[in-house]
C-alpha positions as MATLAB code, in Angstrom:
seq = 'MKNFIAIILFIAPHFIYAQMDSLTMKNGDLIVGEIKKLDKGIVEMKTEYSDVNFKIDWHGIQNMICNTKFAVTLSNGDRYFGSIHSSDKNEFSITTKDSADVSIDPKNIVYLKPVKDSFINKLSASIDVGYNYTKANSLSQLNTNIYLAYNSKKWIVSLKINSIRSVQNNVDPIVRDEGELTAGYFLPKDFYSTASISYLTNTEQSINLRAITSVGLGKFIVHTNKAYWGISSGISYLSESFNATTDENGMTTTKPSNLSTEWYLGTEINLFDIGDLSFNGTAKGYRELSSNERWRIDAGANLKYSLPHDFYIKTGYKMNYDTQPVEVGKELDYQYTLGFGWEL';
ca = [
     152.020   62.803  123.300;
     149.534   60.518  123.502;
     148.298   61.914  126.657;
     148.080   65.239  124.517;
     145.904   63.528  122.103;
     143.638   62.501  124.666;
     143.175   65.378  126.312;
     142.384   67.007  122.822;
     139.790   64.489  122.436;
     137.839   64.716  125.929;
     137.812   68.917  125.796;
     136.480   69.235  121.738;
     133.209   67.589  122.409;
     132.611   69.910  125.134;
     134.148   73.214  123.340;
     131.865   72.196  120.592;
     128.628   71.710  122.824;
     129.778   75.785  124.239;
     129.428   76.712  120.680;
     125.971   75.360  120.275;
     122.433   76.823  121.897;
     120.539   74.547  124.186;
     116.817   74.220  124.981;
     115.694   72.567  127.802;
     111.809   71.690  127.044;
     108.583   71.467  130.045;
     108.477   67.921  129.035;
     112.096   67.711  130.459;
     113.925   66.783  126.905;
     116.855   69.021  126.481;
     117.912   69.700  122.719;
     121.353   71.020  121.810;
     122.150   72.229  117.889;
     121.759   75.910  116.589;
     118.462   78.461  116.344;
     118.796   79.315  112.756;
     115.284   81.446  113.753;
     111.717   81.919  115.857;
     108.479   83.554  113.826;
     105.236   83.073  114.553;
     105.918   81.248  117.630;
     108.261   78.388  116.265;
     111.593   77.918  116.647;
     113.796   76.296  114.226;
     116.299   74.230  115.283;
     119.367   72.525  113.233;
     121.129   69.841  114.984;
     123.930   67.029  114.353;
     121.640   64.416  115.030;
     119.044   65.220  111.924;
     118.967   66.028  107.987;
     115.674   68.143  108.682;
     115.403   71.278  111.276;
     114.042   70.973  114.455;
     110.708   72.789  114.475;
     109.707   73.929  118.189;
     106.968   75.324  119.472;
     108.659   78.785  121.317;
     105.356   77.880  124.500;
     107.324   74.237  125.224;
     110.418   75.816  126.180;
     110.976   76.125  129.853;
     114.885   77.099  129.393;
     117.913   78.118  127.360;
     120.971   79.145  126.614;
     122.404   80.401  123.670;
     125.971   81.638  122.403;
     124.553   82.518  118.665;
     124.036   86.321  118.441;
     120.499   87.220  117.583;
     118.309   90.174  115.899;
     115.439   89.982  118.926;
     112.236   91.742  117.953;
     110.027   92.056  121.556;
     105.861   92.636  121.372;
     106.224   96.726  121.873;
     108.663   97.300  119.451;
     112.069   97.183  120.895;
     114.936   95.626  119.289;
     118.122   93.879  120.516;
     121.645   92.428  119.486;
     122.877   89.846  121.378;
     122.942   86.127  122.898;
     120.044   84.702  125.159;
     119.852   82.690  127.899;
     117.477   82.044  131.288;
     117.862   80.096  134.336;
     113.596   81.069  134.894;
     110.893   79.843  132.853;
     109.640   83.251  133.957;
     112.409   85.377  132.869;
     115.429   85.595  130.390;
     118.126   87.496  130.010;
     119.680   89.187  127.042;
     123.457   90.140  127.004;
     123.988   92.747  124.464;
     127.375   93.965  122.609;
     128.120   95.964  125.242;
     127.932   93.847  128.093;
     124.562   94.333  129.545;
     122.206   92.127  130.293;
     118.277   93.220  130.071;
     115.650   90.890  131.772;
     112.416   90.118  129.473;
     109.215   88.534  129.487;
     109.585   85.320  127.300;
     106.358   86.027  126.271;
     107.103   89.000  125.108;
     109.937   87.590  122.373;
     108.143   87.704  119.032;
     111.459   87.254  116.849;
     114.470   85.876  116.608;
     117.269   85.836  114.115;
     120.757   85.592  113.684;
     123.223   88.483  112.914;
     125.839   87.049  111.185;
     123.734   84.768  109.109;
     123.946   83.533  105.480;
     122.052   85.174  102.947;
     119.946   82.383  102.162;
     118.805   81.814  105.348;
     117.416   85.732  106.014;
     115.411   84.683  102.698;
     111.590   83.036  103.140;
     109.814   81.766  100.036;
     106.749   79.962   98.810;
     105.398   79.160   95.443;
     102.117   77.129   95.329;
      99.634   75.931   92.315;
      95.935   75.089   91.834;
      94.129   73.734   88.909;
      90.297   72.518   89.221;
      87.934   71.663   86.529;
      84.239   71.835   86.216;
      83.216   69.427   83.582;
      79.399   71.041   83.581;
      81.192   73.765   81.700;
      84.087   72.749   80.500;
      85.468   75.252   82.682;
      89.270   75.310   83.826;
      91.220   76.958   86.397;
      95.078   77.542   86.779;
      96.357   79.709   89.777;
     100.210   80.072   90.672;
     101.262   81.941   94.032;
     104.877   83.122   94.441;
     106.283   85.100   97.386;
     110.186   86.153   98.517;
     110.993   88.190  100.922;
     114.381   89.298  102.069;
     114.809   89.984  106.453;
     117.234   92.107  107.707;
     118.023   93.783  111.057;
     116.067   96.946  110.210;
     113.938   96.529  107.446;
     112.120   93.836  104.972;
     112.015   93.832  101.257;
     108.997   91.002   99.692;
     107.718   90.261   96.662;
     104.603   89.037   96.005;
     103.292   87.538   92.853;
      99.504   85.856   91.257;
      98.627   84.563   88.439;
      94.830   83.434   87.681;
      93.667   82.065   84.170;
      90.125   80.570   83.682;
      88.918   79.205   79.949;
      85.590   78.275   79.537;
      83.683   76.982   76.438;
      81.631   79.950   74.457;
      83.356   82.945   77.212;
      86.360   84.898   76.586;
      89.286   83.322   78.517;
      89.754   85.799   82.221;
      92.896   86.789   83.017;
      94.392   88.071   86.039;
      97.877   89.046   86.966;
      98.925   91.137   90.257;
     102.413   91.381   91.976;
     103.501   94.194   94.155;
     106.740   95.050   95.806;
     106.886   95.954   99.432;
     110.028   97.517  101.220;
     109.284   97.983  105.196;
     111.823   99.874  107.927;
     111.092   98.844  111.425;
     111.034  101.920  113.750;
     110.648  102.435  117.532;
     107.810  101.932  119.801;
     106.467   98.845  116.888;
     105.894  101.884  114.279;
     107.288  101.310  110.500;
     107.585  102.911  107.042;
     106.725  101.555  104.490;
     106.960  101.689  100.623;
     105.278   99.575   97.717;
     104.813   99.464   93.684;
     102.089   97.083   92.654;
     100.335   96.379   89.224;
      96.994   94.297   88.400;
      95.872   93.264   85.419;
      91.978   91.948   84.767;
      90.306   91.252   81.844;
      87.154   90.987   84.072;
      86.662   94.939   84.601;
      88.604   95.462   81.765;
      92.137   97.085   83.301;
      94.594   96.634   80.841;
      96.921   97.929   83.812;
      96.305   99.250   86.944;
     100.348  100.334   88.693;
      99.878  102.075   92.080;
     103.206  103.663   94.120;
     102.432  104.112   97.563;
     104.386  105.349  100.841;
     102.646  105.115  104.093;
     103.582  104.829  108.209;
     101.982  101.807  109.908;
     101.862  100.295  113.984;
     101.637   97.001  115.239;
      98.734   96.951  117.084;
      99.020   93.172  118.427;
     102.697   92.009  117.835;
     103.343   88.712  120.020;
     104.489   85.276  119.067;
     100.785   84.093  118.792;
      99.569   87.092  116.110;
     100.444   90.275  114.396;
      98.404   93.065  113.772;
      99.055   95.785  111.956;
      97.559   99.230  110.394;
      98.761  101.453  108.277;
      98.015  104.538  106.395;
      99.232  106.986  103.295;
      99.538  108.642   99.795;
      99.515  106.234   96.569;
     100.232  107.415   92.838;
      97.348  105.698   90.555;
      98.066  105.046   86.883;
      95.282  103.442   84.899;
      94.576  101.984   81.249;
      91.515  100.086   79.967;
      91.015   97.900   77.401;
      87.964   98.187   74.907;
      84.569   97.788   76.239;
      81.229   96.928   74.528;
      77.971   97.934   74.951;
      74.646   96.738   74.411;
      74.145   98.401   71.007;
      77.120   97.175   69.957;
      79.750   99.916   70.181;
      83.468   99.153   70.738;
      84.981  102.003   73.235;
      87.917  102.454   75.400;
      88.368  104.605   78.435;
      90.814  107.224   78.189;
      93.714  105.903   81.021;
      93.618  107.890   84.620;
      96.015  109.394   86.286;
      95.366  110.418   90.139;
      96.355  110.695   93.800;
      94.636  108.642   96.641;
      94.892  107.986  100.141;
      94.787  104.824  101.134;
      94.126  102.897  105.060;
      95.026   99.704  105.450;
      95.260   96.999  107.480;
      97.140   92.856  107.880;
      96.660   90.140  110.186;
      97.942   87.409  110.719;
      97.606   84.260  112.883;
      99.533   81.484  113.738;
      99.480   79.580  116.466;
      96.149   77.198  115.651;
      98.403   73.579  115.630;
      99.038   73.385  111.883;
      97.305   76.240  110.329;
      98.280   79.558  109.360;
      96.208   82.680  108.657;
      96.612   85.848  106.672;
      94.387   88.559  105.642;
      94.449   92.018  104.315;
      92.860   95.139  103.053;
      93.213   97.916  101.124;
      90.879  101.116  100.617;
      91.630  104.010   98.397;
      89.792  107.496   98.114;
      90.702  109.316   95.177;
      91.859  113.441   96.769;
      90.841  115.493   93.519;
      87.409  113.932   94.043;
      85.269  112.417   96.908;
      83.209  110.078   94.617;
      85.607  107.159   93.492;
      87.031  104.879   95.683;
      88.254  101.397   95.724;
      88.978   98.398   98.106;
      91.160   95.369   97.637;
      91.426   92.485  100.137;
      92.278   89.394  100.268;
      92.595   86.174  102.535;
      94.602   83.078  103.143;
      94.156   79.703  104.975;
      97.382   77.633  105.338;
      97.329   73.493  106.305;
     101.240   73.115  106.587;
     102.322   69.503  105.880;
     105.686   67.835  106.496;
     109.010   69.012  105.115;
     107.513   71.924  104.361;
     104.373   71.286  102.329;
     100.831   73.085  102.430;
      97.978   73.298  101.093;
      96.122   76.996  101.213;
      92.825   78.181   99.688;
      92.223   82.107   99.093;
      90.025   84.340   98.132;
      90.578   87.613   96.454;
      88.542   90.930   95.888;
      88.538   94.041   94.093;
      86.003   96.852   94.581;
      85.660   99.888   92.750;
      82.923  102.465   93.041;
      83.773  103.539   89.316;
      84.930  100.809   87.017;
      84.932  100.719   83.324;
      81.654   98.751   82.932;
      78.750   99.058   84.846;
      77.650   96.259   86.408;
      81.272   95.065   87.068;
      82.259   97.245   90.638;
      83.148   93.824   92.008;
      85.465   91.083   91.228;
      86.368   87.912   93.392;
      87.886   84.564   92.659;
      88.414   81.397   94.557;
      91.704   79.413   94.700;
      92.709   76.417   95.674;
      96.806   75.249   95.678;
      99.389   73.053   96.853;
     102.822   74.236   97.219;
     106.389   74.132   98.818;
     107.669   77.179  101.028;
     111.579   77.424  102.451;
];
């Protein structure tokens, strides 16, 4: 009996070790644990000897042996499901579910996610809040940003909410709220389909509510573990209602509601291999189909600096341009924000 217990105690650590993933770094360090994901050039790994997951630069890995089954995305848009192992720093192998080995260059791996993962681990979220006050004109501004996303093997659903409140002496308060619910389905060769519903209220441009429903097709032009850049195009349905405005003669009028169909062209870029900094920029132009007289542009950019324990500092820019605004002279509206936040 004692011999049996001794054998179990001897085998158990090796069995546990065999069920885990191991990474050999270029400096010779060995890290053993469970890979939670690879995204934006960073491997997140859970270990038994730390309460906080390790975050490792993908380019610093020499070899890896993984028992975890992954959903793997390559820079050319190909997707595989299986385990990864390597014997050479310039070549990794994916053993798929039908036991076939696929050789790949590790530089071409842009995303890893365990196939059998919990619901919470498929979520990503962030929230940040900023407050600015200027004594000279008693201007105070509060801005809030919320982001929530769910990643599956073939699709992603994300929700973005942004709110800005500005109060100043002798000036009407400025309220700007916007949000977007987006669903994307990944297609072969780095193509993807997308559908979204968004809203905007903006007292500065007298927009009571602007609702946009869009469907389109996109493609990643650059898709690496250092950067993403994609373009998309499609059709959108626009519904608008407006606030009352007062002209120079003191007459108050309300512009009639508008329903129209538009063609759009959009682009998004993400840069994340710049140390603790990451950058995201988006732009989308709309052209009314029933008339060539009106077009609009929505654009934004965020620069984020990562802090310990998943906190961050972020500065942002938002811009809306309309060739046919409710009030002449208010074609352009933009905001700068600075906030402190936390991400999941």
